[in-house]
All heavy atoms as a GROMACS GRO file, in nm:
protein
  570
    1MET      N    1  10.556  10.226   8.369
    1MET     CA    2  10.471  10.188   8.479
    1MET      C    3  10.553  10.105   8.577
    1MET      O    4  10.646  10.035   8.540
    1MET     CB    5  10.352  10.107   8.425
    1MET     CG    6  10.261  10.056   8.533
    1MET     SD    7  10.107   9.982   8.475
    1MET     CE    8  10.165   9.840   8.388
    2LYS      N    9  10.513  10.115   8.703
    2LYS     CA   10  10.580  10.036   8.806
    2LYS      C   11  10.475   9.954   8.878
    2LYS      O   12  10.358   9.990   8.885
    2LYS     CB   13  10.651  10.127   8.905
    2LYS     CG   14  10.768  10.200   8.842
    2LYS     CD   15  10.848  10.276   8.946
    2LYS     CE   16  10.955  10.353   8.871
    2LYS     NZ   17  11.085  10.336   8.922
    3ALA      N   18  10.519   9.842   8.931
    3ALA     CA   19  10.433   9.758   9.014
    3ALA      C   20  10.506   9.727   9.143
    3ALA      O   21  10.628   9.704   9.142
    3ALA     CB   22  10.398   9.629   8.941
    4ARG      N   23  10.432   9.731   9.249
    4ARG     CA   24  10.486   9.692   9.380
    4ARG      C   25  10.405   9.571   9.424
    4ARG      O   26  10.283   9.576   9.432
    4ARG     CB   27  10.471   9.807   9.479
    4ARG     CG   28  10.532   9.776   9.615
    4ARG     CD   29  10.532   9.898   9.704
    4ARG     NE   30  10.630   9.992   9.651
    4ARG     CZ   31  10.617  10.125   9.658
    4ARG    NH1   32  10.511  10.178   9.709
    4ARG    NH2   33  10.711  10.203   9.609
    5VAL      N   34  10.475   9.460   9.449
    5VAL     CA   35  10.412   9.336   9.491
    5VAL      C   36  10.443   9.314   9.638
    5VAL      O   37  10.560   9.309   9.677
    5VAL     CB   38  10.463   9.216   9.406
    5VAL    CG1   39  10.395   9.088   9.451
    5VAL    CG2   40  10.440   9.242   9.257
    6HIS      N   41  10.337   9.306   9.720
    6HIS     CA   42  10.351   9.281   9.864
    6HIS      C   43  10.322   9.133   9.887
    6HIS      O   44  10.214   9.085   9.850
    6HIS     CB   45  10.251   9.365   9.943
    6HIS     CG   46  10.269   9.512   9.925
    6HIS    ND1   47  10.346   9.588  10.010
    6HIS    CD2   48  10.223   9.596   9.830
    6HIS    CE1   49  10.344   9.714   9.968
    6HIS    NE2   50  10.271   9.722   9.859
    7ILE      N   51  10.417   9.064   9.946
    7ILE     CA   52  10.404   8.920   9.969
    7ILE      C   53  10.411   8.892  10.119
    7ILE      O   54  10.502   8.939  10.187
    7ILE     CB   55  10.516   8.843   9.895
    7ILE    CG1   56  10.509   8.874   9.745
    7ILE    CG2   57  10.505   8.693   9.921
    7ILE    CD1   58  10.627   8.825   9.666
    8MET      N   59  10.312   8.817  10.167
    8MET     CA   60  10.306   8.783  10.310
    8MET      C   61  10.275   8.634  10.323
    8MET      O   62  10.208   8.576  10.237
    8MET     CB   63  10.194   8.861  10.379
    8MET     CG   64  10.213   9.010  10.382
    8MET     SD   65  10.346   9.064  10.491
    8MET     CE   66  10.285   9.016  10.650
    9LEU      N   67  10.322   8.575  10.433
    9LEU     CA   68  10.283   8.438  10.464
    9LEU      C   69  10.134   8.435  10.492
    9LEU      O   70  10.078   8.528  10.552
    9LEU     CB   71  10.361   8.386  10.584
    9LEU     CG   72  10.509   8.357  10.561
    9LEU    CD1   73  10.578   8.326  10.693
    9LEU    CD2   74  10.526   8.242  10.464
   10LYS      N   75  10.067   8.330  10.450
   10LYS     CA   76   9.925   8.315  10.476
   10LYS      C   77   9.902   8.294  10.625
   10LYS      O   78   9.990   8.245  10.698
   10LYS     CB   79   9.869   8.195  10.397
   10LYS     CG   80   9.864   8.220  10.248
   10LYS     CD   81   9.807   8.100  10.174
   10LYS     CE   82   9.798   8.129  10.026
   10LYS     NZ   83   9.746   8.013   9.951
   11ASN      N   84   9.781   8.331  10.671
   11ASN     CA   85   9.744   8.307  10.810
   11ASN      C   86   9.755   8.158  10.840
   11ASN      O   87   9.718   8.076  10.757
   11ASN     CB   88   9.603   8.357  10.838
   11ASN     CG   89   9.594   8.508  10.836
   11ASN    OD1   90   9.691   8.577  10.864
   11ASN    ND2   91   9.477   8.559  10.803
   12GLY      N   92   9.806   8.126  10.956
   12GLY     CA   93   9.823   7.986  10.996
   12GLY      C   94   9.959   7.928  10.963
   12GLY      O   95   9.995   7.823  11.013
   13VAL      N   96  10.036   7.997  10.878
   13VAL     CA   97  10.172   7.953  10.847
   13VAL      C   98  10.268   8.015  10.948
   13VAL      O   99  10.265   8.137  10.970
   13VAL     CB  100  10.212   7.993  10.703
   13VAL    CG1  101  10.356   7.954  10.674
   13VAL    CG2  102  10.119   7.931  10.602
   14LEU      N  103  10.349   7.934  11.013
   14LEU     CA  104  10.442   7.986  11.112
   14LEU      C  105  10.540   8.084  11.048
   14LEU      O  106  10.586   8.063  10.936
   14LEU     CB  107  10.519   7.872  11.178
   14LEU     CG  108  10.437   7.775  11.263
   14LEU    CD1  109  10.526   7.663  11.315
   14LEU    CD2  110  10.368   7.847  11.377
   15ASP      N  111  10.571   8.191  11.121
   15ASP     CA  112  10.660   8.296  11.072
   15ASP      C  113  10.777   8.313  11.169
   15ASP      O  114  10.774   8.397  11.258
   15ASP     CB  115  10.581   8.427  11.059
   15ASP     CG  116  10.660   8.539  10.995
   15ASP    OD1  117  10.782   8.522  10.974
   15ASP    OD2  118  10.600   8.644  10.968
   16PRO      N  119  10.882   8.231  11.157
   16PRO     CA  120  10.993   8.239  11.252
   16PRO      C  121  11.066   8.372  11.248
   16PRO      O  122  11.113   8.421  11.351
   16PRO     CB  123  11.086   8.124  11.212
   16PRO     CG  124  11.038   8.072  11.083
   16PRO     CD  125  10.898   8.122  11.062
   17GLN      N  126  11.074   8.436  11.131
   17GLN     CA  127  11.139   8.568  11.125
   17GLN      C  128  11.057   8.671  11.200
   17GLN      O  129  11.110   8.755  11.272
   17GLN     CB  130  11.159   8.612  10.981
   17GLN     CG  131  11.266   8.533  10.908
   17GLN     CD  132  11.280   8.579  10.763
   17GLN    OE1  133  11.182   8.592  10.692
   17GLN    NE2  134  11.403   8.602  10.722
   18GLY      N  135  10.926   8.668  11.182
   18GLY     CA  136  10.840   8.759  11.255
   18GLY      C  137  10.850   8.738  11.405
   18GLY      O  138  10.854   8.834  11.483
   19GLU      N  139  10.857   8.612  11.448
   19GLU     CA  140  10.871   8.582  11.591
   19GLU      C  141  11.005   8.633  11.644
   19GLU      O  142  11.013   8.684  11.756
   19GLU     CB  143  10.855   8.432  11.615
   19GLU     CG  144  10.859   8.391  11.759
   19GLU     CD  145  10.752   8.457  11.847
   19GLU    OE1  146  10.648   8.500  11.795
   19GLU    OE2  147  10.776   8.465  11.969
   20ALA      N  148  11.110   8.622  11.566
   20ALA     CA  149  11.242   8.673  11.608
   20ALA      C  150  11.237   8.825  11.624
   20ALA      O  151  11.294   8.880  11.720
   20ALA     CB  152  11.349   8.633  11.507
   21VAL      N  153  11.168   8.893  11.533
   21VAL     CA  154  11.155   9.039  11.544
   21VAL      C  155  11.074   9.075  11.669
   21VAL      O  156  11.109   9.166  11.744
   21VAL     CB  157  11.089   9.098  11.417
   21VAL    CG1  158  11.052   9.244  11.436
   21VAL    CG2  159  11.182   9.082  11.297
   22ARG      N  160  10.962   9.004  11.693
   22ARG     CA  161  10.881   9.029  11.812
   22ARG      C  162  10.963   9.012  11.939
   22ARG      O  163  10.960   9.094  12.030
   22ARG     CB  164  10.759   8.936  11.816
   22ARG     CG  165  10.663   8.973  11.931
   22ARG     CD  166  10.570   8.858  11.965
   22ARG     NE  167  10.641   8.739  12.010
   22ARG     CZ  168  10.695   8.723  12.131
   22ARG    NH1  169  10.689   8.819  12.221
   22ARG    NH2  170  10.755   8.610  12.163
   23HIS      N  171  11.042   8.906  11.944
   23HIS     CA  172  11.126   8.880  12.060
   23HIS      C  173  11.231   8.992  12.078
   23HIS      O  174  11.252   9.041  12.188
   23HIS     CB  175  11.196   8.745  12.048
   23HIS     CG  176  11.289   8.714  12.160
   23HIS    ND1  177  11.245   8.683  12.287
   23HIS    CD2  178  11.425   8.713  12.166
   23HIS    CE1  179  11.350   8.664  12.366
   23HIS    NE2  180  11.460   8.680  12.293
   24ALA      N  181  11.294   9.032  11.969
   24ALA     CA  182  11.395   9.139  11.976
   24ALA      C  183  11.333   9.271  12.022
   24ALA      O  184  11.394   9.344  12.100
   24ALA     CB  185  11.462   9.156  11.840
   25LEU      N  186  11.214   9.301  11.977
   25LEU     CA  187  11.146   9.424  12.021
   25LEU      C  188  11.122   9.420  12.171
   25LEU      O  189  11.143   9.520  12.241
   25LEU     CB  190  11.015   9.443  11.945
   25LEU     CG  191  11.028   9.484  11.799
   25LEU    CD1  192  10.891   9.476  11.729
   25LEU    CD2  193  11.086   9.624  11.786
   26GLY      N  194  11.079   9.303  12.222
   26GLY     CA  195  11.060   9.288  12.366
   26GLY      C  196  11.189   9.308  12.442
   26GLY      O  197  11.192   9.373  12.547
   27THR      N  198  11.298   9.254  12.390
   27THR     CA  199  11.429   9.270  12.452
   27THR      C  200  11.471   9.417  12.459
   27THR      O  201  11.537   9.460  12.553
   27THR     CB  202  11.535   9.188  12.375
   27THR    OG1  203  11.498   9.050  12.378
   27THR    CG2  204  11.673   9.202  12.436
   28LEU      N  205  11.430   9.494  12.359
   28LEU     CA  206  11.463   9.637  12.355
   28LEU      C  207  11.365   9.722  12.437
   28LEU      O  208  11.376   9.844  12.440
   28LEU     CB  209  11.464   9.686  12.211
   28LEU     CG  210  11.575   9.630  12.123
   28LEU    CD1  211  11.553   9.668  11.977
   28LEU    CD2  212  11.711   9.680  12.171
   29GLY      N  213  11.269   9.657  12.503
   29GLY     CA  214  11.176   9.729  12.588
   29GLY      C  215  11.044   9.765  12.524
   29GLY      O  216  10.962   9.833  12.585
   30PHE      N  217  11.021   9.721  12.402
   30PHE     CA  218  10.893   9.747  12.334
   30PHE      C  219  10.799   9.630  12.364
   30PHE      O  220  10.785   9.538  12.284
   30PHE     CB  221  10.914   9.764  12.183
   30PHE     CG  222  11.001   9.880  12.148
   30PHE    CD1  223  11.134   9.860  12.111
   30PHE    CD2  224  10.952  10.010  12.153
   30PHE    CE1  225  11.216   9.966  12.078
   30PHE    CE2  226  11.033  10.118  12.121
   30PHE     CZ  227  11.165  10.096  12.084
   31ASN      N  228  10.736   9.635  12.482
   31ASN     CA  229  10.659   9.522  12.531
   31ASN      C  230  10.516   9.518  12.481
   31ASN      O  231  10.443   9.425  12.510
   31ASN     CB  232  10.662   9.520  12.684
   31ASN     CG  233  10.803   9.502  12.735
   31ASN    OD1  234  10.877   9.418  12.686
   31ASN    ND2  235  10.842   9.582  12.834
   32GLY      N  236  10.471   9.617  12.406
   32GLY     CA  237  10.333   9.621  12.361
   32GLY      C  238  10.307   9.547  12.231
   32GLY      O  239  10.198   9.555  12.177
   33VAL      N  240  10.405   9.474  12.180
   33VAL     CA  241  10.389   9.404  12.052
   33VAL      C  242  10.356   9.257  12.080
   33VAL      O  243  10.437   9.184  12.136
   33VAL     CB  244  10.517   9.416  11.966
   33VAL    CG1  245  10.499   9.342  11.834
   33VAL    CG2  246  10.553   9.562  11.943
   34ASN      N  247  10.236   9.216  12.041
   34ASN     CA  248  10.193   9.078  12.067
   34ASN      C  249  10.226   8.983  11.953
   34ASN      O  250  10.230   8.862  11.972
   34ASN     CB  251  10.043   9.074  12.093
   34ASN     CG  252  10.007   9.142  12.223
   34ASN    OD1  253  10.083   9.139  12.319
   34ASN    ND2  254   9.892   9.206  12.226
   35GLY      N  255  10.248   9.037  11.834
   35GLY     CA  256  10.278   8.950  11.721
   35GLY      C  257  10.336   9.031  11.606
   35GLY      O  258  10.308   9.150  11.591
   36VAL      N  259  10.419   8.966  11.526
   36VAL     CA  260  10.479   9.028  11.408
   36VAL      C  261  10.471   8.929  11.293
   36VAL      O  262  10.499   8.811  11.310
   36VAL     CB  263  10.628   9.065  11.433
   36VAL    CG1  264  10.692   9.118  11.307
   36VAL    CG2  265  10.642   9.164  11.547
   37ARG      N  266  10.430   8.977  11.177
   37ARG     CA  267  10.434   8.899  11.054
   37ARG      C  268  10.528   8.972  10.960
   37ARG      O  269  10.514   9.091  10.938
   37ARG     CB  270  10.296   8.889  10.989
   37ARG     CG  271  10.188   8.827  11.076
   37ARG     CD  272  10.204   8.683  11.099
   37ARG     NE  273  10.174   8.605  10.978
   37ARG     CZ  274  10.191   8.475  10.970
   37ARG    NH1  275  10.238   8.408  11.072
   37ARG    NH2  276  10.164   8.412  10.859
   38GLN      N  277  10.625   8.903  10.909
   38GLN     CA  278  10.722   8.964  10.819
   38GLN      C  279  10.692   8.923  10.677
   38GLN      O  280  10.656   8.809  10.649
   38GLN     CB  281  10.864   8.922  10.857
   38GLN     CG  282  10.968   8.990  10.772
   38GLN     CD  283  11.106   8.979  10.831
   38GLN    OE1  284  11.122   8.971  10.950
   38GLN    NE2  285  11.205   8.980  10.746
   39GLY      N  286  10.707   9.017  10.586
   39GLY     CA  287  10.684   8.988  10.446
   39GLY      C  288  10.794   9.049  10.361
   39GLY      O  289  10.900   9.084  10.410
   40LYS      N  290  10.766   9.061  10.232
   40LYS     CA  291  10.863   9.122  10.142
   40LYS      C  292  10.789   9.205  10.038
   40LYS      O  293  10.672   9.183  10.010
   40LYS     CB  294  10.952   9.018  10.076
   40LYS     CG  295  10.878   8.910   9.999
   40LYS     CD  296  10.972   8.800   9.953
   40LYS     CE  297  10.890   8.683   9.899
   40LYS     NZ  298  10.973   8.568   9.868
   41VAL      N  299  10.860   9.301   9.983
   41VAL     CA  300  10.806   9.387   9.878
   41VAL      C  301  10.901   9.376   9.759
   41VAL      O  302  11.022   9.386   9.774
   41VAL     CB  303  10.797   9.534   9.924
   41VAL    CG1  304  10.752   9.623   9.810
   41VAL    CG2  305  10.705   9.547  10.043
   42ILE      N  306  10.843   9.353   9.643
   42ILE     CA  307  10.921   9.348   9.518
   42ILE      C  308  10.870   9.460   9.429
   42ILE      O  309  10.750   9.470   9.403
   42ILE     CB  310  10.906   9.212   9.448
   42ILE    CG1  311  10.956   9.100   9.539
   42ILE    CG2  312  10.978   9.212   9.314
   42ILE    CD1  313  10.928   8.960   9.486
   43GLU      N  314  10.961   9.547   9.385
   43GLU     CA  315  10.924   9.656   9.295
   43GLU      C  316  10.970   9.622   9.154
   43GLU      O  317  11.085   9.584   9.133
   43GLU     CB  318  10.987   9.787   9.341
   43GLU     CG  319  10.929   9.837   9.470
   43GLU     CD  320  10.978   9.974   9.510
   43GLU    OE1  321  11.072  10.026   9.447
   43GLU    OE2  322  10.921  10.030   9.604
   44LEU      N  323  10.878   9.634   9.061
   44LEU     CA  324  10.905   9.602   8.921
   44LEU      C  325  10.892   9.729   8.838
   44LEU      O  326  10.793   9.801   8.850
   44LEU     CB  327  10.806   9.498   8.869
   44LEU     CG  328  10.799   9.365   8.946
   44LEU    CD1  329  10.677   9.286   8.900
   44LEU    CD2  330  10.926   9.287   8.926
   45ASP      N  331  10.990   9.757   8.755
   45ASP     CA  332  10.983   9.866   8.658
   45ASP      C  333  10.941   9.801   8.526
   45ASP      O  334  11.018   9.725   8.467
   45ASP     CB  335  11.118   9.935   8.646
   45ASP     CG  336  11.113  10.063   8.567
   45ASP    OD1  337  11.003  10.104   8.525
   45ASP    OD2  338  11.220  10.122   8.545
   46LEU      N  339  10.820   9.828   8.482
   46LEU     CA  340  10.760   9.754   8.372
   46LEU      C  341  10.762   9.832   8.240
   46LEU      O  342  10.749   9.955   8.239
   46LEU     CB  343  10.614   9.720   8.406
   46LEU     CG  344  10.596   9.641   8.536
   46LEU    CD1  345  10.449   9.635   8.572
   46LEU    CD2  346  10.655   9.502   8.522
   47ALA      N  347  10.776   9.760   8.132
   47ALA     CA  348  10.770   9.820   7.999
   47ALA      C  349  10.626   9.863   7.970
   47ALA      O  350  10.530   9.806   8.023
   47ALA     CB  351  10.816   9.718   7.893
   48ASP      N  352  10.610   9.964   7.886
   48ASP     CA  353  10.478  10.009   7.844
   48ASP      C  354  10.399   9.891   7.788
   48ASP      O  355  10.454   9.807   7.716
   48ASP     CB  356  10.490  10.118   7.737
   48ASP     CG  357  10.543  10.249   7.792
   48ASP    OD1  358  10.540  10.267   7.916
   48ASP    OD2  359  10.587  10.333   7.712
   49GLY      N  360  10.273   9.885   7.823
   49GLY     CA  361  10.188   9.779   7.772
   49GLY      C  362  10.180   9.656   7.862
   49GLY      O  363  10.100   9.567   7.836
   50THR      N  364  10.264   9.649   7.964
   50THR     CA  365  10.258   9.535   8.056
   50THR      C  366  10.129   9.545   8.137
   50THR      O  367  10.097   9.651   8.189
   50THR     CB  368  10.379   9.534   8.151
   50THR    OG1  369  10.498   9.534   8.074
   50THR    CG2  370  10.378   9.412   8.242
   51THR      N  371  10.055   9.438   8.145
   51THR     CA  372   9.925   9.440   8.212
   51THR      C  373   9.935   9.386   8.354
   51THR      O  374  10.030   9.315   8.390
   51THR     CB  375   9.824   9.354   8.134
   51THR    OG1  376   9.869   9.217   8.138
   51THR    CG2  377   9.809   9.401   7.991
   52GLU      N  378   9.832   9.420   8.432
   52GLU     CA  379   9.825   9.366   8.567
   52GLU      C  380   9.814   9.214   8.563
   52GLU      O  381   9.869   9.144   8.648
   52GLU     CB  382   9.707   9.426   8.643
   52GLU     CG  383   9.700   9.381   8.787
   52GLU     CD  384   9.595   9.454   8.869
   52GLU    OE1  385   9.528   9.544   8.817
   52GLU    OE2  386   9.582   9.418   8.987
   53ALA      N  387   9.746   9.162   8.462
   53ALA     CA  388   9.734   9.016   8.446
   53ALA      C  389   9.872   8.953   8.427
   53ALA      O  390   9.899   8.844   8.479
   53ALA     CB  391   9.643   8.983   8.328
   54SER      N  392   9.960   9.021   8.356
   54SER     CA  393  10.096   8.970   8.336
   54SER      C  394  10.174   8.969   8.467
   54SER      O  395  10.247   8.875   8.498
   54SER     CB  396  10.168   9.056   8.231
   54SER     OG  397  10.299   9.011   8.212
   55VAL      N  398  10.155   9.076   8.548
   55VAL     CA  399  10.222   9.081   8.678
   55VAL      C  400  10.169   8.970   8.767
   55VAL      O  401  10.245   8.903   8.839
   55VAL     CB  402  10.205   9.220   8.744
   55VAL    CG1  403  10.266   9.222   8.883
   55VAL    CG2  404  10.268   9.329   8.657
   56LYS      N  405  10.037   8.945   8.764
   56LYS     CA  406   9.980   8.836   8.842
   56LYS      C  407  10.040   8.703   8.799
   56LYS      O  408  10.073   8.619   8.883
   56LYS     CB  409   9.828   8.833   8.824
   56LYS     CG  410   9.762   8.725   8.906
   56LYS     CD  411   9.612   8.724   8.892
   56LYS     CE  412   9.556   8.609   8.975
   56LYS     NZ  413   9.414   8.594   8.960
   57ASP      N  414  10.059   8.683   8.669
   57ASP     CA  415  10.121   8.561   8.618
   57ASP      C  416  10.263   8.547   8.671
   57ASP      O  417  10.306   8.438   8.709
   57ASP     CB  418  10.118   8.562   8.465
   57ASP     CG  419  10.141   8.426   8.404
   57ASP    OD1  420  10.103   8.324   8.465
   57ASP    OD2  421  10.197   8.422   8.292
   58MET      N  422  10.336   8.659   8.677
   58MET     CA  423  10.473   8.657   8.733
   58MET      C  424  10.470   8.611   8.878
   58MET      O  425  10.555   8.530   8.921
   58MET     CB  426  10.535   8.797   8.727
   58MET     CG  427  10.565   8.849   8.591
   58MET     SD  428  10.628   9.019   8.606
   58MET     CE  429  10.592   9.080   8.442
   59CYS      N  430  10.373   8.662   8.953
   59CYS     CA  431  10.361   8.624   9.094
   59CYS      C  432  10.330   8.476   9.110
   59CYS      O  433  10.390   8.407   9.193
   59CYS     CB  434  10.252   8.707   9.162
   59CYS     SG  435  10.291   8.881   9.179
   60GLU      N  436  10.235   8.428   9.029
   60GLU     CA  437  10.193   8.288   9.039
   60GLU      C  438  10.304   8.191   9.000
   60GLU      O  439  10.313   8.081   9.055
   60GLU     CB  440  10.071   8.264   8.948
   60GLU     CG  441   9.946   8.341   8.988
   60GLU     CD  442   9.879   8.286   9.112
   60GLU    OE1  443   9.886   8.164   9.135
   60GLU    OE2  444   9.819   8.366   9.186
   61LYS      N  445  10.391   8.232   8.907
   61LYS     CA  446  10.494   8.140   8.857
   61LYS      C  447  10.629   8.154   8.924
   61LYS      O  448  10.709   8.060   8.922
   61LYS     CB  449  10.511   8.160   8.706
   61LYS     CG  450  10.391   8.114   8.628
   61LYS     CD  451  10.410   8.129   8.480
   61LYS     CE  452  10.288   8.076   8.405
   61LYS     NZ  453  10.299   8.097   8.261
   62LEU      N  454  10.659   8.273   8.984
   62LEU     CA  455  10.794   8.291   9.038
   62LEU      C  456  10.800   8.372   9.167
   62LEU      O  457  10.866   8.331   9.261
   62LEU     CB  458  10.883   8.360   8.933
   62LEU     CG  459  11.024   8.395   8.980
   62LEU    CD1  460  11.106   8.269   9.003
   62LEU    CD2  461  11.093   8.486   8.882
   63LEU      N  462  10.734   8.485   9.172
   63LEU     CA  463  10.760   8.581   9.280
   63LEU      C  464  10.706   8.537   9.415
   63LEU      O  465  10.763   8.570   9.518
   63LEU     CB  466  10.704   8.718   9.242
   63LEU     CG  467  10.761   8.780   9.115
   63LEU    CD1  468  10.696   8.914   9.087
   63LEU    CD2  469  10.912   8.794   9.123
   64ALA      N  470  10.596   8.464   9.417
   64ALA     CA  471  10.537   8.420   9.543
   64ALA      C  472  10.518   8.268   9.541
   64ALA      O  473  10.491   8.210   9.436
   64ALA     CB  474  10.402   8.488   9.564
   65ASN      N  475  10.535   8.207   9.656
   65ASN     CA  476  10.503   8.065   9.672
   65ASN      C  477  10.358   8.060   9.717
   65ASN      O  478  10.328   8.070   9.836
   65ASN     CB  479  10.596   8.002   9.775
   65ASN     CG  480  10.565   7.856   9.798
   65ASN    OD1  481  10.463   7.804   9.753
   65ASN    ND2  482  10.651   7.788   9.873
   66THR      N  483  10.266   8.046   9.624
   66THR     CA  484  10.124   8.061   9.655
   66THR      C  485  10.067   7.950   9.744
   66THR      O  486   9.954   7.962   9.789
   66THR     CB  487  10.042   8.071   9.524
   66THR    OG1  488  10.067   7.957   9.443
   66THR    CG2  489  10.078   8.198   9.448
   67VAL      N  490  10.144   7.849   9.772
   67VAL     CA  491  10.099   7.747   9.868
   67VAL      C  492  10.098   7.805  10.009
   67VAL      O  493  10.006   7.782  10.086
   67VAL     CB  494  10.189   7.621   9.861
   67VAL    CG1  495  10.153   7.522   9.971
   67VAL    CG2  496  10.182   7.557   9.724
   68ILE      N  497  10.199   7.886  10.042
   68ILE     CA  498  10.210   7.940  10.177
   68ILE      C  499  10.207   8.093  10.183
   68ILE      O  500  10.203   8.151  10.292
   68ILE     CB  501  10.339   7.890  10.247
   68ILE    CG1  502  10.464   7.936  10.172
   68ILE    CG2  503  10.335   7.740  10.265
   68ILE    CD1  504  10.595   7.909  10.245
   69GLU      N  505  10.209   8.160  10.067
   69GLU     CA  506  10.213   8.306  10.064
   69GLU      C  507  10.095   8.363   9.986
   69GLU      O  508  10.048   8.304   9.889
   69GLU     CB  509  10.342   8.357   9.999
   69GLU     CG  510  10.468   8.320  10.075
   69GLU     CD  511  10.595   8.357  10.001
   69GLU    OE1  512  10.601   8.344   9.876
   69GLU    OE2  513  10.690   8.399  10.069
   70SER      N  514  10.050   8.480  10.030
   70SER     CA  515   9.954   8.556   9.951
   70SER      C  516  10.024   8.683   9.904
   70SER      O  517  10.129   8.720   9.955
   70SER     CB  518   9.831   8.591  10.037
   70SER     OG  519   9.869   8.667  10.149
   71TYR      N  520   9.964   8.748   9.806
   71TYR     CA  521  10.027   8.869   9.753
   71TYR      C  522   9.920   8.968   9.708
   71TYR      O  523   9.806   8.930   9.680
   71TYR     CB  524  10.120   8.836   9.638
   71TYR     CG  525  10.052   8.778   9.516
   71TYR    CD1  526   9.999   8.858   9.418
   71TYR    CD2  527  10.038   8.640   9.503
   71TYR    CE1  528   9.933   8.803   9.308
   71TYR    CE2  529   9.973   8.585   9.395
   71TYR     CZ  530   9.921   8.667   9.297
   71TYR     OH  531   9.856   8.613   9.191
   72THR      N  532   9.960   9.094   9.705
   72THR     CA  533   9.878   9.199   9.647
   72THR      C  534   9.966   9.276   9.550
   72THR      O  535  10.088   9.284   9.568
   72THR     CB  536   9.821   9.295   9.753
   72THR    OG1  537   9.928   9.354   9.826
   72THR    CG2  538   9.726   9.223   9.847
   73ILE      N  539   9.902   9.332   9.449
   73ILE     CA  540   9.974   9.408   9.346
   73ILE      C  541   9.927   9.552   9.350
   73ILE      O  542   9.807   9.578   9.352
   73ILE     CB  543   9.948   9.348   9.206
   73ILE    CG1  544   9.996   9.203   9.200
   73ILE    CG2  545  10.014   9.433   9.097
   73ILE    CD1  546   9.949   9.128   9.076
   74GLU      N  547  10.022   9.644   9.352
   74GLU     CA  548   9.992   9.787   9.350
   74GLU      C  549  10.059   9.846   9.226
   74GLU      O  550  10.182   9.841   9.214
   74GLU     CB  551  10.049   9.849   9.478
   74GLU     CG  552  10.037   9.996   9.489
   74GLU     CD  553  10.110  10.047   9.613
   74GLU    OE1  554  10.135   9.970   9.708
   74GLU    OE2  555  10.147  10.166   9.611
   75LEU      N  556   9.981   9.896   9.132
   75LEU     CA  557  10.035   9.957   9.011
   75LEU      C  558  10.045  10.109   9.030
   75LEU      O  559   9.953  10.170   9.082
   75LEU     CB  560   9.947   9.925   8.891
   75LEU     CG  561   9.933   9.777   8.856
   75LEU    CD1  562   9.835   9.760   8.742
   75LEU    CD2  563  10.067   9.717   8.821
   76THR      N  564  10.158  10.166   8.985
   76THR     CA  565  10.174  10.311   8.995
   76THR      C  566  10.222  10.367   8.862
   76THR      O  567  10.275  10.298   8.780
   76THR     CB  568  10.274  10.350   9.104
   76THR    OG1  569  10.399  10.286   9.078
   76THR    CG2  570  10.224  10.310   9.240
   0.00000   0.00000   0.00000
């Protein structure tokens, strides 16, 4: 089984990387972009029997900084 964890900054948390991307897009002539939020994706190749609860525990303890980031888990 595989898990894909999508991690994004929570609303209200400043995103300087996203702002840099928005600015760069404007410089390249893509003027229709009003905002960018940048995140990360972590793909896990899991052993048989690993539960979604275990992946959530991984996120809470290491993969995401839950004070400023939210995450979603996609199992495949």
